[in-house]
DOKOLVEX-988260 format. One record per residue: y, z, x negated of N, C-alpha, C in turn; residue number from 0; chain; residue in one letter. Coordinates in nm, 4 decimals, always signed. Layout:
<nyy:Y, nzz:Z, nxx:X, cayy:Y, cazz:Z, caxx:X, cyy:Y, czz:Z, cxx:X, i:NUM, ch:A, aa:a>
...
END
This chain:
<nyy:-1.1790, nzz:+0.5891, nxx:-1.1010, cayy:-1.0364, cazz:+0.5641, caxx:-1.1099, cyy:-0.9872, czz:+0.6203, cxx:-1.2433, i:0, ch:A, aa:m>
<nyy:-0.8937, nzz:+0.5490, nxx:-1.3020, cayy:-0.8318, cazz:+0.5866, caxx:-1.4284, cyy:-0.6832, czz:+0.6122, cxx:-1.4027, i:1, ch:A, aa:i>
<nyy:-0.6310, nzz:+0.7209, nxx:-1.4572, cayy:-0.4883, cazz:+0.7523, caxx:-1.4390, cyy:-0.4220, czz:+0.7768, cxx:-1.5733, i:2, ch:A, aa:s>
<nyy:-0.2987, nzz:+0.7340, nxx:-1.5804, cayy:-0.2138, cazz:+0.7627, caxx:-1.6955, cyy:-0.1107, czz:+0.8642, cxx:-1.6487, i:3, ch:A, aa:l>
<nyy:-0.1163, nzz:+0.9830, nxx:-1.7060, cayy:-0.0239, cazz:+1.0902, caxx:-1.6705, cyy:+0.0739, czz:+1.1089, cxx:-1.7863, i:4, ch:A, aa:n>
<nyy:+0.2019, nzz:+1.0880, nxx:-1.7600, cayy:+0.3035, cazz:+1.1075, caxx:-1.8634, cyy:+0.3951, czz:+1.2206, cxx:-1.8202, i:5, ch:A, aa:t>
<nyy:+0.4055, nzz:+1.3199, nxx:-1.9078, cayy:+0.4914, cazz:+1.4349, caxx:-1.8831, cyy:+0.6160, czz:+1.4212, cxx:-1.9683, i:6, ch:A, aa:t>
<nyy:+0.7314, nzz:+1.4422, nxx:-1.9055, cayy:+0.8602, cazz:+1.4329, caxx:-1.9727, cyy:+0.9289, czz:+1.5682, cxx:-1.9696, i:7, ch:A, aa:f>
<nyy:+0.9882, nzz:+1.6068, nxx:-2.0811, cayy:+1.0783, cazz:+1.7217, caxx:-2.0820, cyy:+1.2191, czz:+1.6645, cxx:-2.0935, i:8, ch:A, aa:h>
<nyy:+1.3049, nzz:+1.7065, nxx:-2.0024, cayy:+1.4374, cazz:+1.6459, caxx:-1.9859, cyy:+1.5450, czz:+1.7513, cxx:-2.0066, i:9, ch:A, aa:v>
<nyy:+1.6452, nzz:+1.7188, nxx:-2.0864, cayy:+1.7574, cazz:+1.8103, caxx:-2.1076, cyy:+1.8274, czz:+1.8411, cxx:-1.9760, i:10, ch:A, aa:d>
<nyy:+1.8772, nzz:+1.9630, nxx:-1.9660, cayy:+1.9450, cazz:+2.0109, caxx:-1.8451, cyy:+2.0587, czz:+1.9181, cxx:-1.8019, i:11, ch:A, aa:e>
<nyy:+2.1381, nzz:+1.8720, nxx:-1.8970, cayy:+2.2590, cazz:+1.7959, caxx:-1.8622, cyy:+2.2316, czz:+1.6562, cxx:-1.8067, i:12, ch:A, aa:d>
<nyy:+2.1099, nzz:+1.6056, nxx:-1.8160, cayy:+2.0817, cazz:+1.4717, caxx:-1.7629, cyy:+1.9704, czz:+1.4725, cxx:-1.6581, i:13, ch:A, aa:i>
<nyy:+1.9198, nzz:+1.5891, nxx:-1.6211, cayy:+1.8015, cazz:+1.5902, caxx:-1.5357, cyy:+1.8258, czz:+1.5275, cxx:-1.3978, i:14, ch:A, aa:h>
<nyy:+1.9433, nzz:+1.5399, nxx:-1.3407, cayy:+1.9700, cazz:+1.4770, caxx:-1.2113, cyy:+1.9755, czz:+1.3252, cxx:-1.2231, i:15, ch:A, aa:l>
<nyy:+2.0358, nzz:+1.2743, nxx:-1.3287, cayy:+2.0383, cazz:+1.1293, caxx:-1.3466, cyy:+1.8990, czz:+1.0766, cxx:-1.3825, i:16, ch:A, aa:s>
<nyy:+1.8185, nzz:+1.1575, nxx:-1.4538, cayy:+1.6805, cazz:+1.1203, caxx:-1.4823, cyy:+1.6016, czz:+1.1077, cxx:-1.3515, i:17, ch:A, aa:f>
<nyy:+1.6142, nzz:+1.2067, nxx:-1.2629, cayy:+1.5454, cazz:+1.2018, caxx:-1.1338, cyy:+1.5837, czz:+1.0775, cxx:-1.0550, i:18, ch:A, aa:l>
<nyy:+1.7118, nzz:+1.0507, nxx:-1.0485, cayy:+1.7601, cazz:+0.9332, caxx:-0.9765, cyy:+1.7042, czz:+0.8046, cxx:-1.0375, i:19, ch:A, aa:e>
<nyy:+1.7081, nzz:+0.7963, nxx:-1.1700, cayy:+1.6572, cazz:+0.6777, caxx:-1.2390, cyy:+1.5071, czz:+0.6595, cxx:-1.2133, i:20, ch:A, aa:y>
<nyy:+1.4319, nzz:+0.7672, nxx:-1.2227, cayy:+1.2870, cazz:+0.7574, caxx:-1.2016, cyy:+1.2561, czz:+0.7099, cxx:-1.0596, i:21, ch:A, aa:m>
<nyy:+1.3233, nzz:+0.7661, nxx:-0.9604, cayy:+1.2974, cazz:+0.7303, caxx:-0.8207, cyy:+1.3435, czz:+0.5892, cxx:-0.7869, i:22, ch:A, aa:k>
<nyy:+1.4634, nzz:+0.5535, nxx:-0.8310, cayy:+1.5240, cazz:+0.4284, caxx:-0.7871, cyy:+1.4959, czz:+0.3100, cxx:-0.8788, i:23, ch:A, aa:q>
<nyy:+1.4579, nzz:+0.3349, nxx:-1.0033, cayy:+1.4375, cazz:+0.2245, caxx:-1.0967, cyy:+1.2946, czz:+0.2219, cxx:-1.1495, i:24, ch:A, aa:t>
<nyy:+1.2562, nzz:+0.3212, nxx:-1.2256, cayy:+1.1259, cazz:+0.3213, caxx:-1.2933, cyy:+1.0111, czz:+0.3083, cxx:-1.1934, i:25, ch:A, aa:y>
<nyy:+1.0071, nzz:+0.3952, nxx:-1.0943, cayy:+0.8964, cazz:+0.3952, caxx:-0.9989, cyy:+0.8987, czz:+0.2701, cxx:-0.9117, i:26, ch:A, aa:i>
<nyy:+1.0164, nzz:+0.2272, nxx:-0.8693, cayy:+1.0251, cazz:+0.1041, caxx:-0.7899, cyy:+0.9738, czz:-0.0164, cxx:-0.8674, i:27, ch:A, aa:d>
<nyy:+1.0097, nzz:-0.0265, nxx:-0.9954, cayy:+0.9612, cazz:-0.1382, caxx:-1.0763, cyy:+0.8116, czz:-0.1275, cxx:-1.1027, i:28, ch:A, aa:k>
<nyy:+0.7638, nzz:-0.0072, nxx:-1.1247, cayy:+0.6201, cazz:+0.0128, caxx:-1.1503, cyy:+0.5373, czz:-0.0253, cxx:-1.0282, i:29, ch:A, aa:a>
<nyy:+0.5881, nzz:+0.0025, nxx:-0.9085, cayy:+0.5159, cazz:-0.0274, caxx:-0.7849, cyy:+0.4908, czz:-0.1763, cxx:-0.7658, i:30, ch:A, aa:k>
<nyy:+0.5719, nzz:-0.2595, nxx:-0.8250, cayy:+0.5613, cazz:-0.4038, caxx:-0.8075, cyy:+0.4528, czz:-0.4650, cxx:-0.8946, i:31, ch:A, aa:n>
<nyy:+0.3395, nzz:-0.4003, nxx:-0.9032, cayy:+0.2269, cazz:-0.4511, caxx:-0.9811, cyy:+0.1017, czz:-0.4365, cxx:-0.8964, i:32, ch:A, aa:d>
<nyy:+0.0309, nzz:-0.5473, nxx:-0.8776, cayy:-0.0875, cazz:-0.5473, caxx:-0.7912, cyy:-0.2017, czz:-0.4624, cxx:-0.8451, i:33, ch:A, aa:n>
<nyy:-0.2045, nzz:-0.4388, nxx:-0.9758, cayy:-0.3130, cazz:-0.3601, caxx:-1.0342, cyy:-0.2956, czz:-0.2106, cxx:-1.0109, i:34, ch:A, aa:q>
<nyy:-0.1750, nzz:-0.1661, nxx:-0.9879, cayy:-0.1456, cazz:-0.0243, caxx:-0.9683, cyy:-0.1938, czz:+0.0210, cxx:-0.8307, i:35, ch:A, aa:l>
<nyy:-0.2835, nzz:+0.1193, nxx:-0.8280, cayy:-0.3360, cazz:+0.1722, caxx:-0.7014, cyy:-0.2423, czz:+0.2738, cxx:-0.6390, i:36, ch:A, aa:l>
<nyy:-0.1873, nzz:+0.3620, nxx:-0.7247, cayy:-0.1091, cazz:+0.4734, caxx:-0.6738, cyy:-0.0147, czz:+0.5216, cxx:-0.7826, i:37, ch:A, aa:n>
<nyy:+0.1011, nzz:+0.5691, nxx:-0.7393, cayy:+0.1940, cazz:+0.6323, caxx:-0.8324, cyy:+0.2424, czz:+0.7617, cxx:-0.7678, i:38, ch:A, aa:i>
<nyy:+0.2429, nzz:+0.8682, nxx:-0.8482, cayy:+0.2870, cazz:+0.9995, caxx:-0.7999, cyy:+0.3847, czz:+1.0569, cxx:-0.9015, i:39, ch:A, aa:r>
<nyy:+0.4801, nzz:+1.1349, nxx:-0.8509, cayy:+0.5844, cazz:+1.1934, caxx:-0.9344, cyy:+0.5893, czz:+1.3428, cxx:-0.9049, i:40, ch:A, aa:f>
<nyy:+0.5887, nzz:+1.4247, nxx:-1.0103, cayy:+0.5798, cazz:+1.5696, caxx:-0.9968, cyy:+0.6885, czz:+1.6399, cxx:-1.0776, i:41, ch:A, aa:f>
<nyy:+0.7264, nzz:+1.7566, nxx:-1.0302, cayy:+0.8027, cazz:+1.8493, caxx:-1.1127, cyy:+0.7014, czz:+1.9474, cxx:-1.1710, i:42, ch:A, aa:r>
<nyy:+0.7105, nzz:+1.9753, nxx:-1.2992, cayy:+0.6180, cazz:+2.0657, caxx:-1.3664, cyy:+0.6813, czz:+2.2045, cxx:-1.3697, i:43, ch:A, aa:v>
<nyy:+0.6092, nzz:+2.3023, nxx:-1.3189, cayy:+0.6558, cazz:+2.4404, caxx:-1.3224, cyy:+0.5838, czz:+2.5123, cxx:-1.4355, i:44, ch:A, aa:h>
<nyy:+0.6566, nzz:+2.5972, nxx:-1.5060, cayy:+0.6000, cazz:+2.6657, caxx:-1.6213, cyy:+0.6438, czz:+2.8102, cxx:-1.6221, i:45, ch:A, aa:s>
<nyy:+0.5578, nzz:+2.8971, nxx:-1.6740, cayy:+0.5921, cazz:+3.0387, caxx:-1.6891, cyy:+0.6792, czz:+3.0622, cxx:-1.8116, i:46, ch:A, aa:n>
<nyy:+0.6775, nzz:+2.9678, nxx:-1.9035, cayy:+0.7542, cazz:+2.9826, caxx:-2.0268, cyy:+0.9025, czz:+2.9597, cxx:-1.9989, i:47, ch:A, aa:q>
<nyy:+0.9851, nzz:+3.0372, nxx:-2.0648, cayy:+1.1295, cazz:+3.0190, caxx:-2.0517, cyy:+1.1708, czz:+2.9107, cxx:-2.1496, i:48, ch:A, aa:i>
<nyy:+1.2247, nzz:+2.8037, nxx:-2.0940, cayy:+1.2721, cazz:+2.6953, caxx:-2.1782, cyy:+1.3883, czz:+2.6263, cxx:-2.1082, i:49, ch:A, aa:e>
<nyy:+1.4744, nzz:+2.5690, nxx:-2.1854, cayy:+1.5874, cazz:+2.4977, caxx:-2.1282, cyy:+1.5421, czz:+2.3598, cxx:-2.0842, i:50, ch:A, aa:e>
<nyy:+1.6040, nzz:+2.3093, nxx:-1.9804, cayy:+1.5701, cazz:+2.1767, caxx:-1.9314, cyy:+1.4670, czz:+2.1816, cxx:-1.8204, i:51, ch:A, aa:g>
<nyy:+1.4150, nzz:+2.0644, nxx:-1.7866, cayy:+1.3208, cazz:+2.0493, caxx:-1.6767, cyy:+1.2071, czz:+1.9592, cxx:-1.7228, i:52, ch:A, aa:h>
<nyy:+1.0903, nzz:+1.9782, nxx:-1.6626, cayy:+0.9760, cazz:+1.8936, caxx:-1.6946, cyy:+0.9270, czz:+1.8230, cxx:-1.5691, i:53, ch:A, aa:s>
<nyy:+0.8900, nzz:+1.6967, nxx:-1.5862, cayy:+0.8409, cazz:+1.6129, caxx:-1.4775, cyy:+0.7209, czz:+1.5347, cxx:-1.5279, i:54, ch:A, aa:y>
<nyy:+0.6363, nzz:+1.4927, nxx:-1.4342, cayy:+0.5215, cazz:+1.4101, caxx:-1.4705, cyy:+0.5122, czz:+1.2935, cxx:-1.3728, i:55, ch:A, aa:a>
<nyy:+0.4798, nzz:+1.1773, nxx:-1.4260, cayy:+0.4530, cazz:+1.0596, caxx:-1.3434, cyy:+0.3079, czz:+1.0203, cxx:-1.3691, i:56, ch:A, aa:v>
<nyy:+0.2351, nzz:+0.9940, nxx:-1.2612, cayy:+0.0933, cazz:+0.9616, caxx:-1.2724, cyy:+0.0677, czz:+0.8268, cxx:-1.2064, i:57, ch:A, aa:q>
<nyy:+0.0150, nzz:+0.7332, nxx:-1.2862, cayy:-0.0150, cazz:+0.5985, caxx:-1.2392, cyy:-0.1660, czz:+0.5795, cxx:-1.2396, i:58, ch:A, aa:l>
<nyy:-0.2217, nzz:+0.5306, nxx:-1.1284, cayy:-0.3667, cazz:+0.5179, caxx:-1.1165, cyy:-0.4085, czz:+0.3725, cxx:-1.1006, i:59, ch:A, aa:s>
<nyy:-0.5216, nzz:+0.3400, nxx:-1.1648, cayy:-0.5767, cazz:+0.2050, caxx:-1.1668, cyy:-0.7265, czz:+0.2114, cxx:-1.1429, i:60, ch:A, aa:f>
<nyy:-0.7857, nzz:+0.0987, nxx:-1.1026, cayy:-0.9302, cazz:+0.0924, caxx:-1.0834, cyy:-1.0069, czz:+0.1026, cxx:-1.2139, i:61, ch:A, aa:n>
<nyy:-0.9569, nzz:+0.0367, nxx:-1.3176, cayy:-1.0309, cazz:+0.0296, caxx:-1.4437, cyy:-0.9401, czz:+0.0564, cxx:-1.5624, i:62, ch:A, aa:t>
<nyy:-1.0020, nzz:+0.0902, nxx:-1.6734, cayy:-0.9291, cazz:+0.1109, caxx:-1.7975, cyy:-0.8626, czz:-0.0187, cxx:-1.8435, i:63, ch:A, aa:l>
<nyy:-0.9289, nzz:-0.1328, nxx:-1.8252, cayy:-0.8698, cazz:-0.2618, caxx:-1.8611, cyy:-0.7404, czz:-0.2890, cxx:-1.7850, i:64, ch:A, aa:d>
<nyy:-0.7400, nzz:-0.2570, nxx:-1.6560, cayy:-0.6188, cazz:-0.2771, caxx:-1.5759, cyy:-0.5059, czz:-0.1863, cxx:-1.6247, i:65, ch:A, aa:e>
<nyy:-0.5395, nzz:-0.0618, nxx:-1.6541, cayy:-0.4390, cazz:+0.0311, caxx:-1.7062, cyy:-0.3842, czz:-0.0190, cxx:-1.8395, i:66, ch:A, aa:l>
<nyy:-0.4719, nzz:-0.0590, nxx:-1.9309, cayy:-0.4277, cazz:-0.1069, caxx:-2.0619, cyy:-0.3421, czz:-0.2317, cxx:-2.0497, i:67, ch:A, aa:e>
<nyy:-0.3786, nzz:-0.3228, nxx:-1.9591, cayy:-0.2977, cazz:-0.4425, caxx:-1.9364, cyy:-0.1587, czz:-0.4055, cxx:-1.8857, i:68, ch:A, aa:n>
<nyy:-0.1527, nzz:-0.3136, nxx:-1.7888, cayy:-0.0241, cazz:-0.2692, caxx:-1.7357, cyy:+0.0588, czz:-0.2022, cxx:-1.8456, i:69, ch:A, aa:w>
<nyy:-0.0066, nzz:-0.1164, nxx:-1.9244, cayy:+0.0622, cazz:-0.0412, caxx:-2.0293, cyy:+0.1201, czz:-0.1337, cxx:-2.1366, i:70, ch:A, aa:d>
<nyy:+0.0494, nzz:-0.2393, nxx:-2.1692, cayy:+0.0957, cazz:-0.3328, caxx:-2.2726, cyy:+0.2022, czz:-0.4300, cxx:-2.2212, i:71, ch:A, aa:q>
<nyy:+0.2169, nzz:-0.4438, nxx:-2.0920, cayy:+0.3142, cazz:-0.5380, caxx:-2.0357, cyy:+0.4258, czz:-0.4609, cxx:-1.9655, i:72, ch:A, aa:t>
<nyy:+0.4095, nzz:-0.4365, nxx:-1.8373, cayy:+0.5131, cazz:-0.3708, caxx:-1.7577, cyy:+0.5430, czz:-0.2298, cxx:-1.8076, i:73, ch:A, aa:k>
<nyy:+0.4418, nzz:-0.1532, nxx:-1.8422, cayy:+0.4623, cazz:-0.0163, caxx:-1.8885, cyy:+0.5468, czz:-0.0098, cxx:-2.0140, i:74, ch:A, aa:g>
<nyy:+0.5197, nzz:-0.0990, nxx:-2.1063, cayy:+0.5976, cazz:-0.1024, caxx:-2.2314, cyy:+0.7454, czz:-0.1294, cxx:-2.2024, i:75, ch:A, aa:r>
<nyy:+0.7727, nzz:-0.2253, nxx:-2.1165, cayy:+0.9117, cazz:-0.2596, caxx:-2.0823, cyy:+0.9801, czz:-0.1411, cxx:-2.0135, i:76, ch:A, aa:i>
<nyy:+0.9137, nzz:-0.0806, nxx:-1.9161, cayy:+0.9726, cazz:+0.0335, caxx:-1.8441, cyy:+1.0011, czz:+0.1504, cxx:-1.9371, i:77, ch:A, aa:l>
<nyy:+0.9092, nzz:+0.1791, nxx:-2.0278, cayy:+0.9306, cazz:+0.2903, caxx:-2.1203, cyy:+1.0418, czz:+0.2616, cxx:-2.2198, i:78, ch:A, aa:n>
<nyy:+1.0535, nzz:+0.1376, nxx:-2.2663, cayy:+1.1635, cazz:+0.1022, caxx:-2.3559, cyy:+1.2977, czz:+0.1180, cxx:-2.2856, i:79, ch:A, aa:e>
<nyy:+1.3051, nzz:+0.0752, nxx:-2.1588, cayy:+1.4291, cazz:+0.0901, caxx:-2.0816, cyy:+1.4628, czz:+0.2381, cxx:-2.0612, i:80, ch:A, aa:e>
<nyy:+1.3614, nzz:+0.3184, nxx:-2.0311, cayy:+1.3808, cazz:+0.4627, caxx:-2.0099, cyy:+1.4339, czz:+0.5295, cxx:-2.1361, i:81, ch:A, aa:l>
<nyy:+1.3716, nzz:+0.5002, nxx:-2.2494, cayy:+1.4149, cazz:+0.5617, caxx:-2.3757, cyy:+1.5539, czz:+0.5135, cxx:-2.4168, i:82, ch:A, aa:l>
<nyy:+1.5831, nzz:+0.3880, nxx:-2.3897, cayy:+1.7161, cazz:+0.3349, caxx:-2.4228, cyy:+1.8240, czz:+0.4045, cxx:-2.3389, i:83, ch:A, aa:k>
<nyy:+1.7937, nzz:+0.4308, nxx:-2.2134, cayy:+1.8921, cazz:+0.4930, caxx:-2.1246, cyy:+1.9174, czz:+0.6390, cxx:-2.1605, i:84, ch:A, aa:k>
<nyy:+1.8116, nzz:+0.7146, nxx:-2.1921, cayy:+1.8268, cazz:+0.8579, caxx:-2.2121, cyy:+1.8166, czz:+0.9021, cxx:-2.3584, i:85, ch:A, aa:f>
<nyy:+1.7975, nzz:+0.8109, nxx:-2.4485, cayy:+1.7953, cazz:+0.8306, caxx:-2.5928, cyy:+1.7209, czz:+0.9585, cxx:-2.6321, i:86, ch:A, aa:v>
<nyy:+1.7908, nzz:+1.0552, nxx:-2.6863, cayy:+1.7274, cazz:+1.1774, caxx:-2.7381, cyy:+1.7319, czz:+1.2936, cxx:-2.6386, i:87, ch:A, aa:e>
<nyy:+1.7575, nzz:+1.2639, nxx:-2.5129, cayy:+1.7666, cazz:+1.3686, caxx:-2.4110, cyy:+1.6340, czz:+1.3931, cxx:-2.3402, i:88, ch:A, aa:k>
<nyy:+1.5312, nzz:+1.3122, nxx:-2.3726, cayy:+1.3990, cazz:+1.3326, caxx:-2.3138, cyy:+1.2929, czz:+1.3246, cxx:-2.4228, i:89, ch:A, aa:i>
<nyy:+1.1817, nzz:+1.3910, nxx:-2.3969, cayy:+1.0643, cazz:+1.3804, caxx:-2.4838, cyy:+0.9444, czz:+1.3730, cxx:-2.3907, i:90, ch:A, aa:a>
<nyy:+0.8420, nzz:+1.2999, nxx:-2.4323, cayy:+0.7276, cazz:+1.2866, caxx:-2.3443, cyy:+0.5972, czz:+1.2703, cxx:-2.4183, i:91, ch:A, aa:g>
<nyy:+0.4890, nzz:+1.2923, nxx:-2.3462, cayy:+0.3562, cazz:+1.2641, caxx:-2.3986, cyy:+0.2684, czz:+1.2178, cxx:-2.2826, i:92, ch:A, aa:f>
<nyy:+0.1691, nzz:+1.1360, nxx:-2.3143, cayy:+0.0814, cazz:+1.0805, caxx:-2.2116, cyy:-0.0613, czz:+1.1293, cxx:-2.2302, i:93, ch:A, aa:s>
<nyy:-0.1306, nzz:+1.1392, nxx:-2.1179, cayy:-0.2708, cazz:+1.1775, caxx:-2.1156, cyy:-0.3448, czz:+1.0771, cxx:-2.0284, i:94, ch:A, aa:t>
<nyy:-0.4569, nzz:+1.0282, nxx:-2.0787, cayy:-0.5414, cazz:+0.9369, caxx:-2.0041, cyy:-0.6464, czz:+1.0182, cxx:-1.9303, i:95, ch:A, aa:l>
<nyy:-0.6552, nzz:+0.9986, nxx:-1.7980, cayy:-0.7466, cazz:+1.0760, caxx:-1.7143, cyy:-0.8466, czz:+0.9839, cxx:-1.6457, i:96, ch:A, aa:l>
<nyy:-0.9708, nzz:+1.0229, nxx:-1.6434, cayy:-1.0731, cazz:+0.9501, caxx:-1.5700, cyy:-1.1267, czz:+1.0425, cxx:-1.4603, i:97, ch:A, aa:e>
<nyy:-1.1195, nzz:+0.9963, nxx:-1.3372, cayy:-1.1663, cazz:+1.0769, caxx:-1.2254, cyy:-1.3177, czz:+1.0888, cxx:-1.2287, i:98, ch:A, aa:e>
<nyy:-1.3668, nzz:+1.2072, nxx:-1.2040, cayy:-1.5105, cazz:+1.2337, caxx:-1.1996, cyy:-1.5471, czz:+1.2551, cxx:-1.0537, i:99, ch:A, aa:i>
<nyy:-1.6419, nzz:+1.1758, nxx:-1.0057, cayy:-1.6865, cazz:+1.1867, caxx:-0.8676, cyy:-1.7551, czz:+1.3201, cxx:-0.8448, i:100, ch:A, aa:e>
<nyy:-1.7252, nzz:+1.3837, nxx:-0.7333, cayy:-1.7885, cazz:+1.5114, caxx:-0.6980, cyy:-1.9055, czz:+1.4903, cxx:-0.6044, i:101, ch:A, aa:l>
END
């Protein structure tokens, strides 16, 4: 399984609207793709003192090709909408994860 994990740091003043948007719009739209196996949403806890809140969304696929196809189509549109809505109030980075069988 291949997962795309994107972590967002969100300004304090918009974090509630970000949560609402992620739950009701971003995640709902992402779910409407047959290639997506699973989607999970997390709050990131940190020992460092920093303003704002951090969240992570993790999308899982069977293959890297499926993930890349999703990322170039639906993922690109969802991320453009997210950035347009919250402009400079969020920052994010993505990590590609491959599950290792135990």
